Backbone as CSV, one residue per row, in Angstrom:
resi,resn,N_x,N_y,N_z,CA_x,CA_y,CA_z,C_x,C_y,C_z
1,MET,2.945,0.834,-15.523,3.237,1.518,-14.261,2.145,1.203,-13.229
2,THR,2.559,0.722,-12.068,1.627,0.446,-10.979,1.617,1.628,-10.027
3,THR,0.436,2.076,-9.666,0.310,3.208,-8.761,-0.231,2.767,-7.403
4,ILE,-0.175,3.680,-6.461,-0.742,3.400,-5.140,-2.225,3.107,-5.250
5,ASN,-2.903,3.789,-6.157,-4.336,3.528,-6.347,-4.590,2.070,-6.734
6,ASP,-3.705,1.482,-7.549,-3.853,0.069,-7.912,-3.772,-0.820,-6.671
7,ILE,-2.875,-0.478,-5.758,-2.730,-1.257,-4.537,-3.938,-1.071,-3.632
8,LEU,-4.472,0.138,-3.579,-5.694,0.379,-2.804,-6.853,-0.451,-3.350
9,GLN,-6.958,-0.548,-4.655,-8.014,-1.351,-5.266,-7.815,-2.839,-4.985
10,PHE,-6.579,-3.273,-4.896,-6.266,-4.652,-4.518,-6.861,-4.976,-3.151
11,PHE,-6.677,-4.079,-2.189,-7.230,-4.302,-0.853,-8.752,-4.259,-0.852
12,GLU,-9.335,-3.446,-1.720,-10.799,-3.343,-1.767,-11.454,-4.678,-2.099
13,ALA,-10.726,-5.556,-2.774,-11.295,-6.839,-3.195,-11.558,-7.769,-2.020
14,PHE,-10.799,-7.626,-0.914,-10.990,-8.550,0.208,-11.053,-7.855,1.567
15,ALA,-10.660,-6.589,1.638,-10.724,-5.836,2.895,-11.165,-4.409,2.591
16,PRO,-12.389,-4.239,2.092,-12.836,-2.909,1.667,-12.838,-1.896,2.802
17,MET,-12.540,-0.661,2.455,-12.440,0.406,3.439,-13.732,0.599,4.216
18,GLU,-14.852,0.369,3.577,-16.143,0.606,4.236,-16.387,-0.343,5.407
19,THR,-15.603,-1.423,5.498,-15.783,-2.373,6.597,-14.971,-1.991,7.829
20,ALA,-14.102,-0.980,7.723,-13.316,-0.552,8.884,-14.243,-0.005,9.967
21,MET,-13.841,-0.150,11.212,-14.658,0.320,12.328,-14.651,1.848,12.382
22,ASP,-15.692,2.405,12.987,-15.924,3.857,12.951,-14.765,4.665,13.520
23,PHE,-14.099,4.145,14.538,-13.034,4.900,15.197,-11.736,4.905,14.399
24,ASP,-11.656,4.106,13.367,-10.396,3.801,12.712,-9.984,4.871,11.705
25,ASN,-8.734,4.774,11.249,-8.199,5.660,10.216,-7.382,4.801,9.260
26,CYS,-7.981,4.437,8.146,-7.349,3.499,7.210,-7.185,4.130,5.831
27,GLY,-6.413,3.432,5.005,-6.248,3.851,3.619,-4.928,4.557,3.391
28,LEU,-4.895,5.448,2.414,-3.698,6.226,2.113,-3.629,7.389,3.095
29,LEU,-2.713,7.336,4.035,-2.625,8.363,5.076,-1.523,9.378,4.818
30,VAL,-0.554,9.011,3.983,0.503,9.941,3.572,0.785,9.688,2.107
31,GLY,0.823,10.768,1.293,1.236,10.613,-0.090,0.151,10.884,-1.104
32,ASP,0.407,10.414,-2.330,-0.439,10.683,-3.494,-0.850,9.352,-4.114
33,ASN,-2.162,9.133,-4.277,-2.594,7.833,-4.799,-2.241,7.623,-6.267
34,ASN,-1.771,8.662,-6.942,-1.335,8.505,-8.337,0.165,8.246,-8.459
35,ALA,0.856,8.203,-7.334,2.305,7.974,-7.363,2.622,6.558,-7.805
36,ALA,3.690,6.423,-8.574,4.130,5.113,-9.048,4.875,4.376,-7.940
37,VAL,4.779,3.043,-7.953,5.440,2.214,-6.939,6.283,1.145,-7.634
38,THR,7.556,1.075,-7.251,8.426,-0.010,-7.713,8.946,-0.845,-6.548
39,LYS,9.008,-0.217,-5.337,9.477,-0.919,-4.140,8.585,-0.523,-2.969
40,ALA,8.210,-1.520,-2.172,7.355,-1.254,-1.015,7.833,-2.063,0.185
41,LEU,7.783,-1.442,1.346,8.111,-2.101,2.607,6.804,-2.439,3.315
42,VAL,6.705,-3.642,3.865,5.472,-4.091,4.525,5.789,-4.344,5.998
43,THR,4.935,-3.829,6.883,5.249,-3.826,8.295,3.979,-3.765,9.131
44,LEU,4.080,-4.143,10.400,2.937,-4.000,11.296,2.775,-2.547,11.722
45,ASP,3.885,-1.882,12.055,3.881,-0.498,12.509,4.864,0.324,11.681
46,ILE,4.567,1.607,11.539,5.522,2.515,10.904,6.147,3.368,11.995
47,THR,7.393,3.074,12.306,8.169,3.839,13.277,9.213,4.663,12.524
48,ALA,9.936,5.506,13.258,11.005,6.280,12.632,12.050,5.353,12.023
49,GLU,12.346,4.256,12.731,13.334,3.288,12.220,12.852,2.639,10.930
50,VAL,11.559,2.362,10.844,10.995,1.768,9.625,11.046,2.764,8.480
51,ALA,10.773,4.029,8.770,10.855,5.068,7.736,12.280,5.173,7.191
52,GLU,13.270,5.121,8.088,14.675,5.168,7.657,15.031,3.932,6.831
53,GLU,14.515,2.793,7.230,14.748,1.552,6.486,14.175,1.649,5.078
54,ALA,12.956,2.169,4.968,12.326,2.326,3.653,13.128,3.279,2.771
55,LYS,13.612,4.339,3.362,14.437,5.290,2.606,15.701,4.608,2.087
56,ALA,16.371,3.837,2.967,17.616,3.158,2.575,17.383,2.146,1.462
57,LEU,16.198,1.528,1.440,15.871,0.536,0.412,15.351,1.162,-0.870
58,GLY,15.104,2.457,-0.854,14.574,3.128,-2.038,13.096,2.878,-2.264
59,CYS,12.353,2.630,-1.186,10.918,2.353,-1.302,10.128,3.651,-1.475
60,GLU,9.145,3.595,-2.342,8.231,4.733,-2.490,7.013,4.608,-1.571
61,LEU,6.812,3.407,-1.001,5.599,3.129,-0.247,5.895,2.217,0.932
62,ILE,5.200,2.481,2.050,5.156,1.560,3.174,3.709,1.136,3.354
63,ILE,3.488,-0.176,3.463,2.159,-0.728,3.749,2.198,-1.256,5.175
64,SER,1.307,-0.763,6.031,1.302,-1.194,7.426,-0.095,-1.616,7.848
65,HIS,-0.140,-2.311,8.990,-1.421,-2.665,9.591,-1.913,-1.526,10.482
66,HIS,-1.080,-1.073,11.392,-1.493,-0.002,12.296,-1.353,1.360,11.628
67,PRO,-2.338,2.228,11.800,-2.303,3.548,11.151,-1.150,4.411,11.660
68,VAL,-0.440,5.038,10.739,0.659,5.929,11.119,0.109,7.245,11.652
69,ILE,-1.110,7.593,11.284,-1.826,8.737,11.869,-3.143,8.191,12.389
70,PHE,-3.315,8.242,13.714,-4.534,7.707,14.313,-5.328,8.815,14.998
71,ASN,-4.702,9.477,15.945,-5.326,10.626,16.595,-4.973,11.900,15.842
72,PRO,-5.796,12.953,15.959,-5.476,14.222,15.275,-4.100,14.735,15.688
73,LEU,-3.318,15.200,14.703,-1.981,15.720,14.981,-2.073,17.130,15.554
74,LYS,-1.414,17.359,16.690,-1.386,18.684,17.305,-0.047,19.370,17.107
75,ARG,0.955,18.589,16.727,2.268,19.151,16.407,2.980,18.179,15.475
76,LEU,3.957,18.680,14.734,4.694,17.849,13.777,6.167,18.202,13.897
77,THR,6.886,17.423,14.706,8.301,17.682,14.930,9.139,16.983,13.863
78,ALA,10.432,17.292,13.863,11.318,16.767,12.822,11.455,15.250,12.865
79,ARG,11.244,14.635,14.039,11.341,13.178,14.144,9.983,12.500,14.156
80,ALA,8.922,13.278,13.992,7.598,12.665,13.892,7.540,11.835,12.622
81,VAL,6.959,10.641,12.713,6.990,9.718,11.577,6.301,10.291,10.335
82,PRO,5.106,10.901,10.439,4.507,11.480,9.229,5.404,12.550,8.588
83,TYR,6.109,13.318,9.412,7.035,14.321,8.898,8.155,13.649,8.113
84,LEU,8.726,12.577,8.688,9.805,11.872,7.997,9.336,11.305,6.662
85,LEU,8.144,10.712,6.649,7.625,10.134,5.415,7.473,11.203,4.341
86,ALA,6.907,12.342,4.722,6.735,13.431,3.756,8.091,13.955,3.291
87,GLN,9.017,14.086,4.223,10.357,14.572,3.891,11.069,13.645,2.913
88,TYR,10.893,12.330,3.110,11.556,11.352,2.254,10.765,11.028,0.992
89,GLY,9.574,11.570,0.871,8.745,11.283,-0.303,8.215,9.856,-0.308
90,ILE,7.939,9.311,0.884,7.449,7.935,1.016,5.980,7.970,1.426
91,SER,5.150,7.280,0.686,3.721,7.216,0.991,3.439,6.124,2.009
92,ALA,2.277,6.215,2.661,1.889,5.218,3.659,0.458,4.777,3.430
93,VAL,0.278,3.471,3.222,-1.045,2.854,3.133,-1.212,1.994,4.371
94,CYS,-2.276,2.253,5.141,-2.483,1.552,6.408,-3.832,0.847,6.388
95,MET,-3.806,-0.461,6.564,-5.012,-1.276,6.546,-5.184,-1.928,7.913
96,HIS,-6.132,-1.433,8.684,-6.235,-1.805,10.084,-7.441,-2.716,10.337
97,THR,-8.540,-2.151,10.873,-9.655,-3.028,11.239,-10.343,-3.643,10.018
98,ASN,-10.207,-3.012,8.852,-10.754,-3.659,7.657,-10.008,-4.957,7.347
99,LEU,-8.711,-5.004,7.681,-7.935,-6.232,7.486,-8.180,-7.219,8.625
100,ASP,-8.475,-6.706,9.814,-8.857,-7.590,10.926,-10.160,-8.325,10.614
101,LEU,-11.114,-7.600,10.026,-12.469,-8.106,9.855,-12.694,-8.879,8.559
102,SER,-11.708,-8.905,7.686,-11.878,-9.581,6.403,-12.172,-11.063,6.602
103,GLU,-13.196,-11.538,5.934,-13.590,-12.941,6.040,-12.963,-13.803,4.942
104,GLU,-12.240,-13.167,4.022,-11.551,-13.908,2.962,-10.084,-14.105,3.298
105,PHE,-9.412,-13.017,3.665,-8.002,-13.051,4.054,-7.744,-11.866,4.963
106,GLY,-7.251,-12.148,6.162,-6.985,-11.056,7.078,-6.254,-11.552,8.299
107,VAL,-6.116,-10.673,9.286,-5.322,-10.985,10.463,-5.906,-12.161,11.233
108,ASN,-7.195,-12.118,11.516,-7.803,-13.188,12.315,-7.843,-14.521,11.575
109,ILE,-8.010,-14.468,10.265,-7.954,-15.710,9.476,-6.570,-16.335,9.602
110,CYS,-5.531,-15.521,9.446,-4.158,-16.028,9.534,-3.834,-16.526,10.938
111,LEU,-4.324,-15.815,11.965,-4.060,-16.222,13.342,-4.739,-17.550,13.657
112,GLY,-5.987,-17.687,13.245,-6.704,-18.936,13.486,-6.045,-20.119,12.795
113,LYS,-5.600,-19.917,11.571,-4.954,-21.015,10.849,-3.595,-21.353,11.451
114,ALA,-2.893,-20.352,11.969,-1.622,-20.620,12.638,-1.828,-21.477,13.881
115,ALA,-3.001,-21.318,14.518,-3.321,-22.119,15.704,-3.757,-23.530,15.343
116,GLY,-3.948,-23.803,14.052,-4.296,-25.148,13.613,-5.725,-25.329,13.158
117,LEU,-6.511,-24.238,13.101,-7.882,-24.348,12.610,-7.882,-24.475,11.092
118,LYS,-8.684,-25.396,10.571,-8.791,-25.557,9.122,-9.752,-24.547,8.517
119,GLU,-10.815,-24.238,9.255,-11.798,-23.258,8.813,-11.942,-22.195,9.888
120,VAL,-11.899,-20.927,9.476,-12.035,-19.809,10.407,-13.146,-18.906,9.893
121,SER,-14.154,-18.661,10.741,-15.316,-17.868,10.339,-15.514,-16.708,11.306
122,ARG,-16.147,-15.656,10.821,-16.453,-14.530,11.699,-17.630,-14.894,12.599
123,ALA,-17.498,-14.576,13.880,-18.544,-14.895,14.851,-19.704,-13.908,14.726
124,PRO,-20.913,-14.353,15.026,-22.070,-13.455,14.968,-22.089,-12.429,16.082
125,LYS,-21.243,-12.632,17.079,-21.146,-11.709,18.207,-19.716,-11.202,18.317
126,GLY,-19.536,-10.077,19.028,-18.199,-9.552,19.246,-17.793,-8.577,18.168
127,GLU,-16.780,-7.791,18.467,-16.340,-6.767,17.527,-15.495,-7.361,16.402
128,CYS,-14.385,-7.969,16.770,-13.480,-8.558,15.768,-13.259,-10.029,16.081
129,LEU,-14.323,-10.728,16.425,-14.211,-12.110,16.882,-14.434,-13.095,15.743
130,PHE,-13.521,-14.061,15.639,-13.624,-15.164,14.689,-13.548,-16.461,15.491
131,PHE,-13.878,-17.574,14.845,-13.827,-18.847,15.573,-13.696,-20.011,14.604
132,GLY,-13.362,-21.155,15.170,-13.306,-22.392,14.413,-13.276,-23.572,15.366
133,ASP,-13.514,-24.762,14.837,-13.559,-25.977,15.656,-12.457,-26.943,15.239
134,PHE,-11.784,-27.501,16.233,-10.826,-28.572,15.965,-11.592,-29.882,15.777
135,GLU,-10.985,-30.814,15.097,-11.641,-32.097,14.851,-11.846,-32.880,16.139
136,GLU,-10.972,-32.653,17.103,-11.117,-33.304,18.406,-10.576,-32.375,19.476
137,GLU,-10.951,-32.619,20.717,-10.479,-31.784,21.809,-8.967,-31.922,21.979
138,ILE,-8.335,-30.787,22.279,-6.897,-30.806,22.526,-6.625,-30.090,23.844
139,PRO,-5.583,-30.486,24.576,-5.270,-29.829,25.846,-4.922,-28.357,25.640
140,VAL,-5.329,-27.523,26.586,-5.040,-26.091,26.493,-3.535,-25.854,26.419
141,ARG,-2.771,-26.533,27.260,-1.318,-26.341,27.249,-0.720,-26.719,25.887
142,GLY,-1.216,-27.815,25.309,-0.727,-28.223,23.993,-1.032,-27.178,22.939
143,LEU,-2.222,-26.569,23.012,-2.583,-25.514,22.065,-1.704,-24.288,22.287
144,ALA,-1.447,-23.946,23.542,-0.582,-22.805,23.846,0.824,-23.030,23.291
145,GLU,1.332,-24.245,23.422,2.659,-24.560,22.886,2.664,-24.472,21.364
146,ARG,1.570,-24.915,20.740,1.458,-24.836,19.282,1.466,-23.374,18.821
147,VAL,0.716,-22.537,19.513,0.651,-21.110,19.177,2.024,-20.463,19.366
148,LYS,2.690,-20.783,20.458,4.012,-20.222,20.722,4.979,-20.545,19.589
149,THR,4.956,-21.777,19.112,5.843,-22.184,18.018,5.444,-21.521,16.703
150,ALA,4.152,-21.531,16.397,3.672,-21.001,15.119,3.918,-19.505,14.983
151,LEU,3.811,-18.779,16.094,3.981,-17.327,16.045,5.412,-16.888,16.348
152,GLY,6.252,-17.837,16.699,7.643,-17.507,17.016,7.771,-16.694,18.286
153,CYS,6.960,-17.017,19.288,6.959,-16.268,20.551,8.121,-16.701,21.446
154,LYS,8.690,-15.742,22.149,9.674,-16.065,23.183,8.973,-16.494,24.463
155,GLY,7.713,-16.134,24.575,6.910,-16.507,25.730,5.478,-16.069,25.493
156,LEU,4.539,-16.647,26.235,3.147,-16.219,26.175,2.467,-16.529,27.498
157,ARG,1.268,-15.963,27.678,0.470,-16.226,28.876,-0.715,-17.099,28.487
158,TYR,-1.131,-17.964,29.422,-2.349,-18.731,29.165,-2.993,-19.134,30.474
159,THR,-4.299,-19.374,30.422,-5.027,-19.928,31.558,-5.610,-21.267,31.131
160,GLU,-5.928,-22.117,32.100,-6.352,-23.488,31.797,-7.807,-23.605,31.361
161,GLY,-8.680,-22.704,31.843,-10.094,-22.872,31.532,-10.591,-24.232,31.990
162,LYS,-11.263,-24.942,31.098,-11.747,-26.293,31.413,-10.717,-27.370,31.084
163,GLY,-9.560,-26.941,30.585,-8.464,-27.890,30.372,-8.295,-28.370,28.942
164,THR,-9.388,-28.382,28.157,-9.308,-28.805,26.762,-10.063,-27.815,25.876
165,VAL,-9.743,-27.866,24.593,-10.346,-26.934,23.633,-10.870,-27.700,22.425
166,ARG,-12.116,-27.474,22.101,-12.688,-27.953,20.842,-13.023,-26.746,19.949
167,ARG,-13.687,-25.748,20.533,-13.997,-24.521,19.782,-13.070,-23.405,20.252
168,LEU,-12.350,-22.823,19.311,-11.417,-21.746,19.614,-11.931,-20.435,19.039
169,ALA,-12.017,-19.412,19.890,-12.334,-18.060,19.436,-11.029,-17.299,19.238
170,VAL,-11.003,-16.436,18.239,-9.788,-15.701,17.877,-10.122,-14.214,17.760
171,ALA,-9.346,-13.384,18.458,-9.508,-11.928,18.366,-8.119,-11.313,18.445
172,SER,-7.515,-11.045,17.305,-6.139,-10.567,17.256,-6.014,-9.195,17.913
173,GLY,-4.775,-8.859,18.317,-4.549,-7.556,18.929,-5.234,-7.440,20.275
174,ALA,-5.820,-6.277,20.529,-6.457,-5.997,21.821,-7.880,-6.537,21.825
175,GLY,-8.001,-7.868,21.887,-9.316,-8.511,21.761,-9.870,-9.079,23.040
176,GLY,-9.293,-8.708,24.177,-9.740,-9.278,25.436,-11.184,-8.975,25.783
177,SER,-11.692,-7.837,25.292,-13.078,-7.480,25.598,-14.075,-8.429,24.951
178,ASP,-13.609,-9.244,24.006,-14.487,-10.208,23.336,-14.633,-11.510,24.111
179,ILE,-14.145,-11.558,25.353,-14.235,-12.787,26.131,-15.693,-13.199,26.361
180,PHE,-16.571,-12.224,26.546,-17.981,-12.544,26.791,-18.646,-13.071,25.514
181,ALA,-18.303,-12.482,24.373,-18.829,-12.966,23.106,-18.290,-14.356,22.804
182,ALA,-17.031,-14.615,23.179,-16.448,-15.944,22.976,-17.220,-16.992,23.768
183,ALA,-17.561,-16.654,25.013,-18.345,-17.584,25.829,-19.728,-17.795,25.233
184,ALA,-20.302,-16.732,24.670,-21.659,-16.811,24.127,-21.747,-17.728,22.911
185,ILE,-20.651,-17.887,22.170,-20.669,-18.775,21.000,-20.166,-20.175,21.353
186,GLY,-19.965,-20.429,22.639,-19.560,-21.764,23.071,-18.090,-22.063,22.918
187,ALA,-17.252,-21.025,22.879,-15.812,-21.244,22.738,-15.227,-21.778,24.042
188,ASP,-14.289,-22.686,23.923,-13.580,-23.223,25.082,-12.350,-22.388,25.416
189,ALA,-11.888,-21.594,24.435,-10.700,-20.766,24.650,-10.766,-19.555,23.736
190,LEU,-10.104,-18.476,24.174,-9.949,-17.263,23.374,-8.472,-17.030,23.142
191,LEU,-8.085,-16.936,21.884,-6.717,-16.590,21.497,-6.712,-15.107,21.132
192,THR,-5.999,-14.304,21.910,-5.978,-12.867,21.676,-4.611,-12.310,22.023
193,GLY,-4.321,-11.113,21.544,-3.009,-10.519,21.764,-2.926,-9.591,22.953
194,GLU,-4.070,-9.319,23.575,-4.048,-8.363,24.683,-5.324,-8.520,25.498
195,ILE,-5.189,-8.773,26.784,-6.362,-8.955,27.639,-6.069,-8.366,29.013
196,LYS,-7.059,-7.676,29.590,-6.896,-7.011,30.876,-7.168,-7.986,32.026
197,HIS,-6.710,-7.577,33.214,-6.829,-8.432,34.393,-8.282,-8.799,34.688
198,HIS,-9.180,-7.817,34.653,-10.571,-8.118,34.983,-11.224,-9.009,33.926
199,GLU,-10.718,-8.951,32.697,-11.232,-9.827,31.642,-10.749,-11.262,31.842
200,ILE,-9.531,-11.410,32.372,-9.038,-12.750,32.715,-9.874,-13.337,33.840
201,ASN,-10.211,-12.508,34.828,-11.080,-12.977,35.911,-12.433,-13.430,35.372
202,ALA,-12.977,-12.652,34.432,-14.259,-13.023,33.829,-14.129,-14.331,33.064
203,ALA,-13.011,-14.499,32.333,-12.780,-15.737,31.578,-12.758,-16.938,32.513
204,ASN,-12.108,-16.782,33.667,-12.049,-17.870,34.630,-13.444,-18.225,35.141
205,GLU,-14.258,-17.208,35.388,-15.627,-17.453,35.851,-16.473,-18.132,34.775
206,LEU,-16.203,-17.776,33.519,-16.965,-18.335,32.403,-16.452,-19.712,31.976
207,GLY,-15.289,-20.111,32.479,-14.705,-21.390,32.089,-14.075,-21.374,30.717
208,VAL,-13.668,-20.175,30.264,-13.036,-20.031,28.954,-11.538,-19.810,29.153
209,ALA,-10.724,-20.659,28.566,-9.275,-20.500,28.649,-8.842,-19.290,27.816
210,VAL,-7.720,-18.707,28.185,-7.159,-17.565,27.463,-5.736,-17.900,27.036
211,ILE,-5.412,-17.624,25.784,-4.040,-17.754,25.282,-3.643,-16.395,24.731
212,ASP,-2.607,-15.800,25.321,-2.210,-14.425,25.005,-0.739,-14.382,24.589
213,PRO,-0.457,-14.387,23.277,0.921,-14.338,22.803,1.488,-12.919,22.689
214,GLY,0.665,-11.916,23.018,1.102,-10.526,22.883,0.538,-9.893,21.625
215,HIS,0.322,-8.587,21.691,-0.317,-7.864,20.590,0.462,-8.026,19.281
216,PHE,1.774,-7.795,19.361,2.585,-7.838,18.143,2.523,-9.202,17.472
217,LYS,2.794,-10.250,18.229,2.858,-11.587,17.638,1.503,-12.040,17.098
218,SER,0.415,-11.595,17.732,-0.907,-12.022,17.281,-1.294,-11.396,15.948
219,GLU,-0.614,-10.303,15.566,-0.954,-9.628,14.313,0.138,-9.713,13.251
220,ASP,1.382,-9.847,13.671,2.476,-9.949,12.702,2.337,-11.191,11.830
221,ILE,1.549,-12.153,12.275,1.327,-13.395,11.522,0.741,-13.139,10.143
222,VAL,0.125,-11.969,9.919,-0.490,-11.669,8.626,0.523,-11.141,7.610
223,ILE,1.670,-10.636,8.060,2.549,-9.883,7.176,3.142,-10.731,6.044
224,ASN,3.736,-11.873,6.360,4.321,-12.698,5.286,3.279,-13.209,4.295
225,PRO,2.114,-13.723,4.754,1.087,-14.108,3.782,0.596,-12.931,2.933
226,LEU,0.528,-11.742,3.538,0.114,-10.561,2.772,1.149,-10.234,1.698
227,ILE,2.414,-10.338,2.043,3.467,-10.090,1.061,3.352,-11.079,-0.099
228,ASP,3.057,-12.326,0.193,2.890,-13.330,-0.865,1.748,-12.939,-1.809
229,ARG,0.639,-12.458,-1.255,-0.498,-12.045,-2.076,-0.151,-10.813,-2.907
230,LEU,0.566,-9.882,-2.310,0.973,-8.674,-3.034,1.930,-9.011,-4.176
231,LYS,2.869,-9.917,-3.921,3.814,-10.311,-4.968,3.100,-10.973,-6.137
232,ALA,2.093,-11.789,-5.840,1.341,-12.461,-6.903,0.536,-11.461,-7.725
233,ALA,-0.004,-10.441,-7.055,-0.836,-9.450,-7.744,-0.001,-8.415,-8.495
234,PHE,1.198,-8.102,-7.973,2.035,-7.053,-8.571,3.472,-7.554,-8.713
235,PRO,3.718,-8.438,-9.668,5.054,-9.040,-9.806,6.155,-8.037,-10.157
236,ALA,5.799,-6.873,-10.661,6.811,-5.880,-11.043,7.314,-5.077,-9.839
237,ILE,6.635,-5.198,-8.699,7.018,-4.453,-7.503,7.803,-5.363,-6.555
238,THR,8.844,-4.820,-5.945,9.600,-5.540,-4.927,8.986,-5.251,-3.560
239,PHE,8.462,-6.282,-2.916,7.873,-6.146,-1.581,8.819,-6.780,-0.563
240,THR,9.113,-6.043,0.506,10.056,-6.500,1.522,9.430,-6.358,2.896
241,LYS,9.613,-7.366,3.749,9.161,-7.246,5.134,10.191,-6.452,5.931
242,SER,9.696,-5.518,6.738,10.588,-4.696,7.539,11.396,-5.533,8.522
243,LYS,12.685,-5.212,8.616,13.542,-5.842,9.611,13.641,-4.985,10.877
244,GLU,13.186,-3.744,10.776,13.266,-2.823,11.910,12.042,-2.909,12.814
245,ASN,10.959,-3.507,12.327,9.731,-3.608,13.106,9.635,-5.012,13.695
246,ASP,9.808,-5.116,15.003,9.749,-6.423,15.651,9.189,-6.243,17.058
247,ASP,8.905,-7.343,17.704,8.396,-7.305,19.070,9.457,-6.653,19.964
248,LYS,9.096,-5.561,20.614,10.056,-4.800,21.432,10.140,-5.289,22.879
249,MET,9.316,-6.290,23.208,9.327,-6.810,24.573,10.539,-7.705,24.802
250,ASN,11.083,-7.626,26.012,12.148,-8.534,26.429,11.551,-9.604,27.346
251,TYR,12.090,-10.808,27.265,11.567,-11.921,28.054,12.710,-12.544,28.851
252,LEU,12.511,-12.746,30.142,13.522,-13.378,30.995,13.390,-14.894,30.951
C-alpha cells in the first residue's frame, strides 16, 4: 500500500520542503498523510473543475504546483475548493517554490531544457533564477519561436534586446523581478512567465531581451515530466494529467 507520506518522501529527495521560500505554503494542505493512494490527478492549479474531475476519476489525491490554500482562509463556502476536496475525501499535495528551486528536477530545469539549453544551473543571484548557455548565439526571434512551439503557446510576447542570445536566464512564473539579476550574470535574455511594464523598460535599458510565454505555459511544462517520474517511482498508482486545468487566456 502506497500512502501520501510515501509521495511526500519522494519529493523530499529532489525538492525538499525546507527549500521553499518563506512566504510559501507547500506540502500536504488537505487530507491525511497516512491515506492510501491508488489514483492521483496531477495539475498546475486546483480549481473547482479539477476537484470535480478528480472525483469523477476516483482519485484519492491531487498533486499540484500552486498551493490550493495560500492566504489564510476567512470563510469556507460550499464551492470553495478546499471545502470540495474535504467533502469528496480528496487530499491535496502542493509543491510550489521548492519545485521551482530544485536543482535536480523542477520547473525551471524543465523550462530551460524546453528552450533548448543542455545544462541548466541555478544562478548565484535572484530569487528563482536559473541560466544556461547555448553553444552559439541564436536570434532572439528564433528563440521565441522555439519557446512558442515547445510550450504549445498560442502566442507570446518578446523584446529584441541586443538581437541574439548566448546566455539565457530562466525564471518561471512571475519572474520579471529577476531581470536585474539576469543582467548581473551576463544573460542576453530572460525567459519568464510574467513581467511588469516597468521591468520591461528596465530590460530594454539593460540590453536584455525578454521572452514571456505567460505564467501558465512557463510552468505547465513540468507536469508531464513529473508524471513520468511519479509513474516510475510508484508503478501501482495511476497518475493522470488534468484535462480541466489549462491556459484560460484567449488569443486573437
